[in-house]
C-alpha positions in Angstrom: 18.0 -95.9 -57.1 18.7 -93.2 -54.5 20.2 -94.4 -51.3 18.5 -93.2 -48.1 20.6 -90.5 -46.4 21.7 -91.2 -42.9 23.2 -88.7 -40.4 24.9 -89.7 -37.2 25.0 -87.3 -34.3 27.0 -87.6 -31.0 26.3 -85.9 -27.7 27.4 -86.8 -24.2 28.6 -90.4 -24.1 31.7 -92.6 -24.5 31.1 -93.0 -28.3 30.8 -96.8 -27.8 27.6 -97.0 -29.8 29.3 -95.4 -32.8 32.2 -97.8 -32.6 29.7 -100.6 -32.5 28.0 -99.1 -35.5 31.2 -99.0 -37.4 31.8 -102.6 -36.5 28.3 -103.4 -37.8 28.9 -101.7 -41.1 31.7 -104.2 -41.8 29.5 -107.1 -40.7 26.2 -106.0 -42.1 27.1 -104.6 -45.5 24.0 -106.1 -47.1 22.0 -103.8 -44.9 24.1 -100.8 -44.1 25.6 -100.9 -47.6 22.3 -99.7 -49.1 22.3 -96.4 -47.1 24.5 -93.4 -47.6 26.0 -92.1 -44.4 26.2 -88.4 -45.4 27.2 -87.1 -41.9 29.0 -88.6 -39.0 32.3 -87.3 -37.5 33.5 -90.8 -36.9 32.2 -92.4 -40.1 32.9 -89.8 -42.8 35.1 -86.8 -43.4 32.6 -85.0 -45.6 29.0 -83.9 -45.5 27.0 -81.3 -43.7 25.1 -81.5 -40.4 22.3 -79.5 -41.9 20.8 -82.4 -43.8 18.2 -83.2 -45.0 18.3 -86.8 -43.7 16.1 -89.7 -44.2 17.3 -91.2 -40.9 19.1 -89.4 -38.1 20.8 -91.7 -35.5 21.5 -89.9 -32.2 23.9 -91.1 -29.6 24.4 -89.7 -26.2 22.5 -87.8 -23.5 21.7 -84.1 -23.7 23.7 -82.2 -21.1 24.1 -78.7 -22.6 21.7 -76.2 -24.0 23.5 -76.0 -27.3 23.1 -79.7 -27.7 19.3 -79.4 -27.2 19.2 -76.6 -29.8 21.1 -78.6 -32.4 19.0 -81.7 -31.7 15.9 -79.7 -32.5 17.5 -78.6 -35.8 18.3 -82.2 -36.6 14.7 -83.2 -35.9 13.4 -80.6 -38.3 15.7 -81.8 -41.0 15.1 -85.6 -40.6 12.3 -87.9 -41.7 13.1 -90.3 -38.9 15.0 -89.6 -35.8 16.2 -92.5 -33.6 18.2 -92.4 -30.3 20.7 -95.2 -30.1 22.2 -96.6 -27.0 21.4 -96.3 -23.2 22.6 -92.6 -22.9 20.3 -91.3 -25.7 17.4 -93.6 -24.8 17.4 -93.4 -21.0 20.1 -90.8 -20.0 22.5 -93.6 -19.4 25.7 -93.3 -17.2 25.9 -89.5 -17.7 22.6 -89.2 -15.8 24.2 -90.4 -12.6 25.2 -86.8 -12.1 21.6 -85.9 -11.8 21.7 -87.1 -8.2 24.1 -84.2 -7.3 23.5 -80.5 -7.7 24.8 -79.4 -11.0 27.1 -76.7 -9.6 28.7 -79.2 -7.3 29.3 -81.5 -10.3 30.9 -78.6 -12.3 33.1 -77.5 -9.4 34.6 -81.0 -9.2 36.1 -80.6 -12.7 36.5 -76.9 -13.4 38.1 -74.1 -11.3 36.0 -71.4 -13.0 32.4 -72.4 -13.7 31.1 -69.0 -14.7 31.3 -69.7 -18.4 29.7 -73.2 -18.3 26.2 -73.9 -19.6 25.9 -77.5 -18.6 22.6 -79.0 -17.4 21.3 -82.3 -16.0 21.5 -85.2 -18.4 18.3 -86.1 -20.2 17.4 -88.6 -22.9 16.8 -87.4 -26.4 13.0 -87.8 -26.1 12.9 -85.1 -23.5 13.4 -82.5 -26.3 12.2 -84.0 -29.6 9.7 -86.6 -30.8 11.5 -89.9 -31.6 10.4 -92.5 -34.2 11.9 -95.5 -32.5 14.7 -96.4 -30.0 17.6 -98.8 -30.2 18.6 -99.8 -26.6 21.9 -101.2 -25.3 25.3 -100.2 -23.8 26.6 -100.4 -26.5 23.7 -100.6 -29.0 22.5 -104.1 -29.8 23.0 -105.7 -33.2 19.6 -107.3 -33.5 17.8 -104.0 -32.9 20.0 -102.0 -35.2 19.5 -104.6 -38.0 15.7 -104.4 -37.4 15.8 -100.6 -37.3 17.6 -100.1 -40.6 15.7 -102.8 -42.5 12.3 -101.5 -41.2 13.0 -97.9 -42.0 14.1 -98.9 -45.5 10.8 -100.7 -46.0 9.0 -97.7 -44.5 7.4 -99.7 -41.7 7.5 -99.6 -37.9 10.5 -101.4 -36.3 9.6 -104.5 -34.3 11.6 -103.9 -31.2 11.8 -106.2 -28.1 9.3 -105.3 -25.5 9.7 -107.9 -22.8 12.1 -108.1 -19.8 15.4 -109.9 -19.7 13.7 -112.7 -17.7 11.9 -113.8 -20.8 15.2 -114.3 -22.6 16.6 -116.2 -19.7 13.6 -118.6 -19.9 14.0 -119.0 -23.6 17.7 -120.0 -23.1 16.9 -122.3 -20.2 19.0 -120.3 -17.7 18.3 -120.8 -14.0 17.1 -117.7 -12.3 20.0 -116.1 -10.5 17.7 -114.1 -8.3 15.9 -117.1 -7.0 18.5 -119.8 -7.1 21.7 -118.0 -6.2 20.2 -114.9 -4.3 22.0 -112.5 -6.7 20.6 -109.0 -7.0 19.6 -109.3 -10.7 17.9 -106.4 -12.5 16.5 -108.7 -15.2 12.8 -108.5 -14.0 12.6 -104.7 -14.6 15.2 -104.4 -17.5 14.0 -104.3 -21.2 15.3 -107.4 -23.1 17.1 -107.5 -26.4 20.5 -108.3 -25.2 19.9 -112.1 -25.3 20.3 -112.3 -21.5 24.0 -112.0 -22.1 25.1 -111.5 -18.5 22.8 -114.1 -16.8 23.8 -116.6 -19.5 27.4 -116.2 -18.2 26.5 -116.4 -14.5 26.4 -112.6 -13.8 23.3 -110.9 -12.6 21.8 -108.4 -15.0 22.8 -104.8 -14.1 20.1 -103.0 -16.2 22.2 -101.5 -19.1 19.3 -101.7 -21.6 17.1 -99.5 -19.4 13.7 -100.2 -17.8 10.9 -102.0 -19.6 7.6 -100.3 -19.8 5.6 -100.3 -16.5 8.5 -102.1 -14.7 7.6 -102.9 -11.0 10.9 -101.5 -9.7 9.5 -100.9 -6.2 8.8 -104.6 -5.8 12.3 -105.5 -6.9 13.9 -102.9 -4.6 12.0 -104.5 -1.7 13.3 -107.9 -2.7 16.8 -106.5 -2.7 16.2 -105.2 0.8 15.1 -108.6 2.0 18.3 -109.9 0.6 20.3 -107.6 2.8 21.4 -105.0 0.2 22.1 -101.6 1.9 20.0 -98.7 0.7 22.9 -97.0 -1.2 23.6 -100.2 -3.1 20.0 -100.5 -4.2 20.0 -96.8 -5.3 23.2 -97.5 -7.3 21.7 -100.4 -9.2 18.6 -98.4 -10.2 20.6 -95.2 -11.1 23.5 -96.7 -13.1 21.7 -96.6 -16.5 18.2 -95.2 -16.2 18.0 -92.5 -13.4 15.8 -90.0 -15.4 13.2 -92.7 -16.3 10.0 -92.9 -14.3 10.4 -96.6 -13.7 13.9 -96.4 -12.0 13.7 -92.9 -10.6 10.9 -93.8 -8.2 13.4 -96.1 -6.5 16.7 -94.2 -7.1 15.3 -90.8 -6.6 12.9 -91.6 -3.7 15.6 -92.7 -1.2 
């Protein structure tokens, strides 16, 4: 039986999600072993980026016009296209630069900016239609497993669509926001991480991006009441999801 062909593409990011994917290949051979990774610069030394692909996994934010052009070609040549990780899904850490004029960002790094064609960081969904998303920084095992198995069965993946607070409740964790007055992003952050940070006594910092319709304004007001300065509040809402509507209304509106 023909194995589904998978292509893996990297744009602006730290490559942590691909390292995580390689780690998963070793641990989840019963799933990833039934697909054929035909393109991926970190996974194979052969194959063509032209496809066609049954599944294209895309890591990283889009920060250059040529990246956007290639992404559109990948979309045309793929049955399913899925952003993986915070940078591809929400803009991630690269999108912090969106708070500063692009020319100023370029001038900090390069003496001659005349040949550069960079642009503000955007998630993959700004340029192409996506079929699912796998959140995380790096990408989460549970959602990656769900994605691959669902696409192999030709069904819609059942991704987590609740906030981190739900996972804290399921684990019996005390609320760090209420009991310890810690500035926790859990109420507005999409779950799926298993409440990893709160389970270890650390306030959630939002690396899985905002949940749909997150009331970020109310949480920002709570942070103000706790005494956090405005720039600290902006930092918390801009670290992983600045381009998103839910977090930009706080980080971009101050």
